[in-house]
VEXDREN-2710 file (C-alpha; in Angstrom, 1 decimal):
% VEXDREN-2710
k/r/px/py/pz
1/MET/-11.2/-1.3/-28.7
2/GLU/-13.2/-3.8/-26.3
3/ASN/-12.0/-6.7/-28.4
4/LYS/-9.2/-5.4/-30.2
5/ALA/-5.6/-7.6/-29.8
6/PHE/-2.6/-5.6/-28.6
7/LYS/1.2/-6.8/-29.0
8/TYR/2.4/-4.8/-25.9
9/PHE/-0.6/-4.1/-23.5
10/ASN/0.3/-7.5/-21.3
11/ILE/4.0/-6.6/-21.2
12/ILE/3.4/-3.0/-19.7
13/MET/0.6/-4.5/-17.4
14/ALA/3.2/-7.1/-16.2
15/SER/6.1/-4.3/-16.0
16/PHE/3.9/-2.2/-13.8
17/VAL/2.8/-5.0/-11.3
18/ALA/6.3/-6.2/-11.2
19/VAL/7.2/-2.5/-10.1
20/LEU/4.5/-2.3/-7.4
21/LEU/5.5/-5.5/-5.8
22/ILE/9.4/-4.7/-5.9
23/SER/8.8/-1.1/-4.6
24/ASN/6.6/-2.2/-1.9
25/ILE/9.6/-4.3/-0.4
26/ALA/11.9/-2.0/-0.9
27/SER/9.9/0.6/0.9
28/THR/10.8/-1.3/4.4
29/LYS/13.9/0.4/4.5
30/ILE/14.6/4.2/4.6
31/ILE/17.8/5.6/2.8
32/SER/19.6/8.9/2.8
33/VAL/21.4/10.2/-0.1
34/GLY/22.7/13.7/0.0
35/MET/20.0/16.0/1.5
36/PHE/17.0/13.7/0.5
37/THR/15.6/11.1/2.7
38/PHE/13.1/8.5/1.3
39/ASP/11.6/5.0/1.3
40/GLY/13.5/2.4/-0.7
41/GLY/10.7/2.1/-2.9
42/THR/10.9/5.6/-4.2
43/ILE/13.9/4.4/-6.4
44/LEU/11.8/2.5/-8.8
45/PHE/8.2/3.4/-7.9
46/PRO/8.4/6.4/-10.4
47/LEU/8.1/3.7/-13.3
48/ALA/4.8/2.9/-12.2
49/TYR/3.4/6.6/-12.9
50/ILE/5.4/6.6/-16.3
51/PHE/3.9/3.2/-17.1
52/GLY/0.3/4.5/-15.9
53/ASP/0.8/7.5/-18.1
54/ILE/1.7/5.3/-21.3
55/LEU/-1.5/3.1/-20.9
56/THR/-3.7/5.9/-20.3
57/GLU/-2.4/7.9/-23.2
58/ILE/-2.6/4.8/-25.7
59/TYR/-5.4/2.5/-24.4
60/GLY/-7.5/4.8/-22.3
61/TYR/-8.9/5.2/-18.8
62/LYS/-10.8/1.9/-18.9
63/LYS/-7.7/0.0/-20.0
64/SER/-5.9/1.7/-17.5
65/ARG/-8.5/1.1/-14.6
66/SER/-8.2/-2.6/-15.3
67/VAL/-4.4/-2.4/-14.9
68/ILE/-4.6/-0.3/-11.8
69/TRP/-6.9/-2.8/-10.1
70/ALA/-5.1/-5.8/-10.9
71/GLY/-1.8/-4.1/-9.5
72/PHE/-3.9/-3.5/-6.4
73/GLY/-5.1/-6.9/-6.0
74/TRP/-1.5/-8.4/-6.2
75/ILE/-0.2/-6.0/-3.7
76/ALA/-3.0/-7.3/-1.6
77/VAL/-2.1/-10.8/-2.2
78/ALA/1.7/-10.5/-1.4
79/SER/0.8/-8.7/1.9
80/MET/-1.3/-11.6/2.8
81/VAL/1.4/-14.1/2.1
82/PHE/4.1/-12.2/3.7
83/TYR/1.9/-12.0/7.2
84/LEU/1.0/-15.8/7.0
85/VAL/4.7/-16.6/6.6
86/ASP/5.4/-14.2/9.3
87/ILE/3.1/-15.7/11.8
88/SER/4.0/-19.3/10.8
89/PRO/6.1/-21.3/12.9
90/SER/9.8/-22.1/12.1
91/PRO/12.2/-25.0/12.9
92/ALA/14.0/-24.1/16.3
93/ASP/17.6/-24.3/14.5
94/TYR/16.3/-21.6/11.7
95/PRO/18.3/-18.5/12.6
96/PHE/16.3/-15.9/10.2
97/SER/12.9/-15.5/11.7
98/GLU/13.6/-12.2/13.7
99/SER/15.3/-11.2/10.7
100/PHE/12.1/-11.8/8.6
101/HIS/9.9/-10.2/10.8
102/ASN/12.1/-7.0/11.0
103/ILE/11.7/-6.7/7.5
104/LEU/8.8/-8.5/5.7
105/GLY/6.8/-8.6/9.0
106/GLN/6.5/-4.8/8.7
107/THR/5.1/-5.2/5.1
108/PRO/1.1/-5.3/6.0
109/ARG/1.1/-2.0/7.5
110/ILE/3.1/-0.5/4.4
111/VAL/1.1/-2.3/2.1
112/LEU/-1.9/-0.5/3.3
113/ALA/-0.5/2.6/3.1
114/SER/0.8/2.0/-0.5
115/LEU/-2.9/0.5/-1.4
116/VAL/-4.8/3.7/-0.1
117/ALA/-2.1/5.9/-1.9
118/TYR/-2.0/3.8/-5.0
119/PHE/-5.6/3.9/-5.2
120/SER/-5.8/7.5/-4.8
121/GLY/-2.6/8.6/-6.7
122/GLU/-2.8/6.1/-9.6
123/PHE/-6.6/7.0/-10.7
124/SER/-5.7/10.8/-9.9
125/ASN/-3.2/10.5/-12.4
126/SER/-5.0/8.6/-15.0
127/PHE/-8.2/10.6/-14.7
128/VAL/-6.1/14.2/-15.3
129/LEU/-4.1/12.8/-18.1
130/ALA/-7.1/11.3/-19.8
131/LYS/-8.9/15.0/-19.3
132/LEU/-6.1/16.8/-20.3
133/LYS/-5.7/14.9/-23.6
134/VAL/-9.2/15.5/-24.6
135/LEU/-8.8/19.2/-23.5
136/THR/-5.5/19.7/-25.3
137/LYS/-6.8/17.5/-28.7
138/GLY/-3.8/15.0/-28.0
139/ASN/-1.1/17.8/-28.0
140/ILE/1.5/19.0/-25.5
141/LEU/2.2/15.4/-24.1
142/TRP/4.5/16.9/-21.6
143/LEU/1.8/18.9/-19.9
144/ARG/-0.3/15.9/-19.7
145/THR/2.2/13.7/-18.1
146/ILE/3.9/15.9/-16.0
147/GLY/0.6/17.6/-15.0
148/SER/-1.0/14.7/-13.9
149/THR/2.0/13.4/-11.9
150/LEU/2.1/16.4/-9.9
151/ILE/-1.4/15.7/-8.6
152/GLY/-1.1/11.8/-8.5
153/GLU/2.4/11.6/-7.1
154/GLY/1.4/14.3/-4.2
155/LEU/-1.6/12.2/-3.4
156/ASP/0.4/9.1/-3.2
157/SER/3.4/10.4/-1.3
158/LEU/1.2/12.2/1.4
159/LEU/-0.9/9.3/2.1
160/PHE/1.6/6.6/2.0
161/VAL/4.6/8.4/4.2
162/PHE/1.9/9.3/6.9
163/ILE/0.1/6.0/6.8
164/ALA/3.1/3.9/6.9
165/PHE/5.2/5.8/9.3
166/TYR/3.3/8.2/11.3
167/GLY/4.0/7.2/15.2
168/VAL/6.9/5.2/13.8
169/LEU/9.2/8.0/13.0
170/PRO/9.3/11.5/13.8
171/LEU/7.0/14.3/12.5
172/ASP/10.0/16.2/11.1
173/LEU/11.4/13.1/9.4
174/LEU/8.2/11.9/8.0
175/ILE/7.7/15.8/6.2
176/SER/11.4/15.3/4.9
177/ILE/10.6/12.0/3.5
178/PHE/7.5/13.3/2.0
179/TYR/9.2/16.1/0.3
180/SER/12.1/14.1/-0.9
181/ASN/9.8/11.5/-2.4
182/TYR/7.8/14.1/-4.0
183/ILE/10.6/16.0/-5.4
184/PHE/12.4/12.6/-6.4
185/LYS/9.5/11.1/-8.1
186/VAL/8.0/14.4/-10.1
187/GLY/11.9/14.5/-10.9
188/VAL/12.0/11.3/-12.6
189/GLU/8.8/11.9/-14.5
190/THR/10.3/15.3/-15.7
191/LEU/13.8/13.6/-16.5
192/PHE/12.0/10.7/-18.7
193/THR/9.8/12.8/-20.7
194/PRO/11.9/12.2/-23.7
195/LEU/12.0/8.4/-23.3
196/THR/8.2/8.8/-22.9
197/TYR/7.7/10.6/-26.0
198/ILE/9.8/8.0/-27.8
199/ILE/7.8/4.9/-26.3
200/VAL/4.2/6.5/-26.7
201/GLY/5.2/7.2/-30.4
202/PHE/6.4/3.7/-31.1
203/LEU/3.1/2.4/-29.4
204/LYS/0.7/4.4/-31.3
205/LYS/2.3/3.2/-34.4
206/ALA/2.7/-0.5/-33.5
207/GLU/-0.7/-0.8/-31.7
208/HIS/-2.6/1.6/-34.3
209/GLU/-4.3/3.1/-31.1
210/ASP/-4.7/7.0/-29.8
211/TYR/-7.7/6.2/-27.4
212/TYR/-9.5/9.7/-26.5
213/ASP/-11.6/9.3/-23.2
214/ALA/-14.4/11.8/-24.5
215/GLU/-17.3/10.0/-23.2
216/THR/-15.5/7.9/-20.8
217/ASN/-17.2/6.6/-17.1
218/PHE/-14.3/7.5/-14.8
219/ASN/-15.6/5.9/-11.7
220/PRO/-12.5/3.8/-10.6
221/PHE/-15.4/1.1/-9.7
222/SER/-17.1/0.9/-12.9
223/THR/-16.8/-1.9/-15.4
224/LYS/-18.2/-0.1/-18.2
END
């Protein structure tokens, strides 16, 4: 599969990275909807796990690992750019410096939280899904996608909320945000399961690929 050309891999990869970047910026605002309180990035971020599931299911853990690292790198770049822009001087008559700082000036801490949470959550999600695929012999897709999300999103939500907002927000609010994030993300994954089935079925036929990670090196830092 190393030199095999795929029709849709690059589209999925670009979409995955775009979701991550947008979610990290949106996470600077806490929103409240009914009984749920969560960061704004939660609205879009579950799609990253759906893309991650699709990547691992179709192309395997190694291909998914390369996409996860690409996302990791671009989040880091975005954080550095926002930080450099924030600390750079502005003209005396520019009225929006404080507004920029209040929103995107918070991004480095949020991105640090996102990087740690994302690394733990995405690799856990991909690992669990790949292992379950081999264990179930490619059957019961919903068990693989939802089961891997329960673990990956749990780690992601817990690490992100407490690294990004501990000491900034009250503890009871942090706990509320964690539960809201987790329930919402897993709920979206579950709700989108029929669509995931359709996309996975289409891609397996279009790409002529259905990879099984029977002998895969699951070290996140491996290049093999």
